[in-house]
Steps between C-alpha positions, in 0.01 A plus 500: 500500500236736648216305338639177640525650850143629503371173358669306781377746763144470375523124491625488860226731624204357318580145393618353832299422814503814715573398856486866612136516386399259776536580870372364831442779751369292790623311690848647485793273426631299798212606722406265784127506576385399845337158484164433656436246772445240228840581344349660188460850354251623242662776295408705194788499252469818299687690232483646152551372147554764230461334162353680200324188368126515556472156655734276694481232764656526845630188669654427841744233615611436860824318582594380846849602620721363776476731802864453598669526160242656268550215253208385284315200645193439284219673309205516739263658246580488129403767248134586553309761300318754717426777245389442140464863395710808535425643848408866536818708499697178493443460875459145625440326831460139602435362847702194596532294815857425606634266766795546737824527300672683213315535168603635160198649324515572127250683280525482122302647212418294190419662166359256246638214709856638522660644811547874469592616852577347838571615858575313821539556874610291796270524802481313826231391742642480850558707814561874538657638818537859623770555763474746791702567814844641575852416375444133579245502220634777277858373485805719540764587242787421738397134496486331158207295381518133580695332223253287312381436146134600496261287302353638180166519682621726784446857380505860616488854369875567501539861608482703820312818591601518866292743709280595206137582577412490131309225324759248372616524140358260241651162590747306289512154650803274476654208680697611804873553467766545767577867554172629357247689708136401557237770454392697664758540778724193514865592430591138416312175446604417859363157601204502261660297222566225754147531637350499151693188401371320808140599426537374142648173632198451726220616269629483142355850453694816407552777755509881482636722777460876555685668787346795687701473823687793657819469705513615861123527546300408806149362496388837640641667188276282285200568722561878518539537124200293393279811461771702323646663809868525598696224675829556682795267540560351845873524428550867407152662516519584127186475290494162320615561141469873567136506389158451655324169450804276499560214542134396466434683170763288326320183605159640408621598153662161442182318600269720295726505192655155477211336682242644263700369203601156624318426827672429832553180694614675819703775662826367646577694820852487645554769764556542873859590585423869541213417736696244695780751550236745629353230729158513339279254684332219308144630547588847369688353205209272411249787523705726273565227246131405496416863420741489206359169378143631523595811304656298217184294472297819475733657246524181295120474504476140606647213695878498523711235671807589703792271588691616809867403537683464828867539424779754515777638281681599819606188696494701824136600465236233448159632394 
């Protein structure tokens, strides 16, 4: 009995293709990479293959997926060999150009013509948005997310670190679900599943959203905190989040962390009730917001588009 058990264990470990011996470390699964102006992205697909055989071939296949459902559409690039010898340390990398849409990328290792290991990831080329502003943008827990069925290609990092000045945790991207938060500070998916669906309908490209808004903030709070200093609520004079540097630090961290990984299409700004209630004049508001915009472009080390919304969660106060 013992001999039979150890024989079977050895056969399972050494005689079968070892999927665990092959991994793709970048891009991460379900990542959406910001498309260029031509709709394409050039990306290095990298990982590691740990096989004891001295020589093996590495091949890649790319399959196009439906952005709304995730269903397989067609093979856009069939198995193509890109490494004929065992790479140093088993590390591999191949640069590929991808168009707008969902793609399933597979890497496999062949030993003497037979498949020995395989790994795959789903990645998208589309639009990445970072949200900033007050509760209009952040969402509030007392109001549920809009009831919708998000497309497979509308994704977020589904957790919340409200008021955190720390660098966000390593992202785990998934399609949005009702009731789930949106990192870094969104308590629900709010209206972003609806928005994402509409963007997919118009472009055919997947969408990723990251939420760095902060409820109850004025534009002065964002301006005052952009250098790490304190900002105080116009409603109760308390320090925003109880720490210096907020709310701006949350936006800066989101841009530098998520933006450096995936790129950014634009910041979506939805804010103004606090300033309207304080009778902030238009010129002052514009000056303060322009200072915030300029700071994000400095901190993000490059051009950064902003989309400014004019709307209100409170029907009595129009921004």
